[in-house]
C-alpha atoms as an extended CHARMM CRD file, in Angstrom:
* protein
*
        87  EXT
         1         1  MET       CA             50.0300000000       93.6740000000     -121.2520000000  PROA      1               0.0000000000
         2         2  GLN       CA             51.1020000000       91.3410000000     -118.4600000000  PROA      2               0.0000000000
         3         3  ASN       CA             52.5780000000       87.9680000000     -119.4090000000  PROA      3               0.0000000000
         4         4  GLN       CA             50.3240000000       85.3340000000     -117.8150000000  PROA      4               0.0000000000
         5         5  LEU       CA             50.8610000000       81.5950000000     -117.8370000000  PROA      5               0.0000000000
         6         6  ARG       CA             48.1600000000       79.1970000000     -118.8880000000  PROA      6               0.0000000000
         7         7  PRO       CA             47.2280000000       76.8060000000     -116.0570000000  PROA      7               0.0000000000
         8         8  ASP       CA             49.0220000000       73.8660000000     -117.7160000000  PROA      8               0.0000000000
         9         9  GLU       CA             52.2040000000       75.9340000000     -117.9890000000  PROA      9               0.0000000000
        10        10  ALA       CA             52.0070000000       76.9530000000     -114.3280000000  PROA      10              0.0000000000
        11        11  VAL       CA             51.5510000000       73.3360000000     -113.2220000000  PROA      11              0.0000000000
        12        12  ALA       CA             54.4720000000       72.2630000000     -115.4210000000  PROA      12              0.0000000000
        13        13  ARG       CA             56.7410000000       74.4800000000     -113.3110000000  PROA      13              0.0000000000
        14        14  LEU       CA             55.8630000000       72.5560000000     -110.1380000000  PROA      14              0.0000000000
        15        15  SER       CA             57.6230000000       69.4010000000     -108.9890000000  PROA      15              0.0000000000
        16        16  ASP       CA             55.6830000000       66.1430000000     -108.8100000000  PROA      16              0.0000000000
        17        17  GLU       CA             55.7750000000       66.4010000000     -105.0100000000  PROA      17              0.0000000000
        18        18  GLN       CA             54.2760000000       69.8990000000     -105.1070000000  PROA      18              0.0000000000
        19        19  ILE       CA             51.5010000000       68.7900000000     -107.4720000000  PROA      19              0.0000000000
        20        20  ASP       CA             50.7480000000       65.7740000000     -105.2680000000  PROA      20              0.0000000000
        21        21  ARG       CA             50.4970000000       68.0290000000     -102.2260000000  PROA      21              0.0000000000
        22        22  VAL       CA             48.1210000000       70.4190000000     -104.0080000000  PROA      22              0.0000000000
        23        23  VAL       CA             45.8630000000       67.5660000000     -105.1660000000  PROA      23              0.0000000000
        24        24  LEU       CA             45.8390000000       65.9650000000     -101.7160000000  PROA      24              0.0000000000
        25        25  ASP       CA             45.1320000000       69.3470000000     -100.1100000000  PROA      25              0.0000000000
        26        26  PHE       CA             42.0960000000       69.7940000000     -102.4210000000  PROA      26              0.0000000000
        27        27  MET       CA             40.7630000000       66.4690000000     -101.2640000000  PROA      27              0.0000000000
        28        28  LEU       CA             41.4290000000       67.0250000000      -97.5570000000  PROA      28              0.0000000000
        29        29  GLU       CA             40.0640000000       70.5260000000      -97.1800000000  PROA      29              0.0000000000
        30        30  ASP       CA             36.4080000000       71.0800000000      -96.3290000000  PROA      30              0.0000000000
        31        31  HSD       CA             35.2810000000       69.6670000000      -99.6550000000  PROA      31              0.0000000000
        32        32  PRO       CA             32.9800000000       66.6960000000      -99.9570000000  PROA      32              0.0000000000
        33        33  TYR       CA             34.4640000000       63.6230000000     -101.5010000000  PROA      33              0.0000000000
        34        34  PRO       CA             34.7510000000       61.4540000000     -103.5180000000  PROA      34              0.0000000000
        35        35  TRP       CA             36.2690000000       63.6920000000     -106.1560000000  PROA      35              0.0000000000
        36        36  HSD       CA             35.9060000000       63.0080000000     -109.8630000000  PROA      36              0.0000000000
        37        37  LEU       CA             39.1530000000       63.1280000000     -111.8500000000  PROA      37              0.0000000000
        38        38  ASP       CA             37.6920000000       65.8720000000     -114.0530000000  PROA      38              0.0000000000
        39        39  GLU       CA             37.0040000000       68.0140000000     -110.9620000000  PROA      39              0.0000000000
        40        40  LEU       CA             40.5720000000       67.6160000000     -109.7580000000  PROA      40              0.0000000000
        41        41  GLY       CA             41.8570000000       68.5270000000     -113.2100000000  PROA      41              0.0000000000
        42        42  ARG       CA             39.7670000000       71.7120000000     -113.2440000000  PROA      42              0.0000000000
        43        43  GLU       CA             40.8740000000       72.6760000000     -109.7310000000  PROA      43              0.0000000000
        44        44  LEU       CA             44.5270000000       72.0420000000     -110.5450000000  PROA      44              0.0000000000
        45        45  GLY       CA             44.3150000000       73.6410000000     -113.9770000000  PROA      45              0.0000000000
        46        46  SER       CA             45.7930000000       70.5700000000     -115.6480000000  PROA      46              0.0000000000
        47        47  GLN       CA             43.9750000000       67.3480000000     -116.4170000000  PROA      47              0.0000000000
        48        48  THR       CA             47.2460000000       65.5510000000     -117.1260000000  PROA      48              0.0000000000
        49        49  GLY       CA             48.7890000000       66.8150000000     -113.9030000000  PROA      49              0.0000000000
        50        50  ALA       CA             45.7950000000       65.6090000000     -111.9070000000  PROA      50              0.0000000000
        51        51  ILE       CA             45.8180000000       62.1540000000     -113.5020000000  PROA      51              0.0000000000
        52        52  ASP       CA             49.5540000000       61.7750000000     -112.8880000000  PROA      52              0.0000000000
        53        53  ALA       CA             49.1960000000       62.9190000000     -109.2530000000  PROA      53              0.0000000000
        54        54  VAL       CA             46.3140000000       60.5070000000     -108.6740000000  PROA      54              0.0000000000
        55        55  GLY       CA             48.4770000000       57.6650000000     -109.9760000000  PROA      55              0.0000000000
        56        56  ARG       CA             51.3630000000       58.5590000000     -107.6710000000  PROA      56              0.0000000000
        57        57  LEU       CA             49.1320000000       59.0990000000     -104.6300000000  PROA      57              0.0000000000
        58        58  THR       CA             47.2470000000       55.8650000000     -105.2590000000  PROA      58              0.0000000000
        59        59  ARG       CA             50.4770000000       53.8660000000     -105.5200000000  PROA      59              0.0000000000
        60        60  THR       CA             51.6610000000       55.2580000000     -102.1700000000  PROA      60              0.0000000000
        61        61  GLY       CA             48.3430000000       54.5140000000     -100.4520000000  PROA      61              0.0000000000
        62        62  LEU       CA             47.4260000000       58.1230000000      -99.7050000000  PROA      62              0.0000000000
        63        63  ILE       CA             44.2850000000       58.0350000000     -101.8250000000  PROA      63              0.0000000000
        64        64  HSD       CA             41.9210000000       55.3590000000     -103.0400000000  PROA      64              0.0000000000
        65        65  ARG       CA             40.5100000000       55.2110000000     -106.5310000000  PROA      65              0.0000000000
        66        66  TRP       CA             37.1670000000       53.8000000000     -107.5760000000  PROA      66              0.0000000000
        67        67  GLY       CA             36.7940000000       54.1860000000     -111.3320000000  PROA      67              0.0000000000
        68        68  ASP       CA             37.0230000000       57.9160000000     -112.0990000000  PROA      68              0.0000000000
        69        69  PHE       CA             36.4430000000       58.8440000000     -108.4460000000  PROA      69              0.0000000000
        70        70  VAL       CA             39.1060000000       59.3000000000     -105.7800000000  PROA      70              0.0000000000
        71        71  PHE       CA             39.0680000000       59.9330000000     -102.0540000000  PROA      71              0.0000000000
        72        72  PRO       CA             41.7630000000       60.2800000000      -99.3900000000  PROA      72              0.0000000000
        73        73  SER       CA             42.7530000000       57.2590000000      -97.3350000000  PROA      73              0.0000000000
        74        74  ARG       CA             41.9430000000       57.2860000000      -93.6370000000  PROA      74              0.0000000000
        75        75  THR       CA             45.6680000000       57.5470000000      -92.9480000000  PROA      75              0.0000000000
        76        76  ALA       CA             46.0160000000       60.6690000000      -95.1100000000  PROA      76              0.0000000000
        77        77  ALA       CA             42.9390000000       62.2390000000      -93.5170000000  PROA      77              0.0000000000
        78        78  ARG       CA             44.2020000000       61.5320000000      -89.9870000000  PROA      78              0.0000000000
        79        79  ALA       CA             47.6990000000       62.7970000000      -90.8010000000  PROA      79              0.0000000000
        80        80  ALA       CA             46.1520000000       66.0490000000      -92.0070000000  PROA      80              0.0000000000
        81        81  GLN       CA             44.0960000000       66.3220000000      -88.8060000000  PROA      81              0.0000000000
        82        82  VAL       CA             47.1500000000       66.0370000000      -86.5820000000  PROA      82              0.0000000000
        83        83  GLN       CA             49.2690000000       68.0110000000      -89.0540000000  PROA      83              0.0000000000
        84        84  ILE       CA             51.9690000000       65.4060000000      -89.5480000000  PROA      84              0.0000000000
        85        85  GLY       CA             54.8310000000       66.7740000000      -91.5890000000  PROA      85              0.0000000000
        86        86  THR       CA             54.2080000000       70.4180000000      -90.7430000000  PROA      86              0.0000000000
        87        87  VAL       CA             56.7910000000       70.7510000000      -87.9750000000  PROA      87              0.0000000000
């Protein structure tokens, strides 16, 4: 039998920066927003990881939070459109 990690264990192996990128990528892909924190937690496989990432991304201005809902800032959305940071 293959040894598989639970989602929380897999997320725990990622750096905060990697988790933030994954969460922001969820929100910037062709998905409607706002996102509910529970949805992000399910997508990420870790509710705690999603909440922590939302806190970090909110503090840096890359996402906005309205109660339990979050959405990317215009700056983050535009940066993704022009692919800033991918060179």
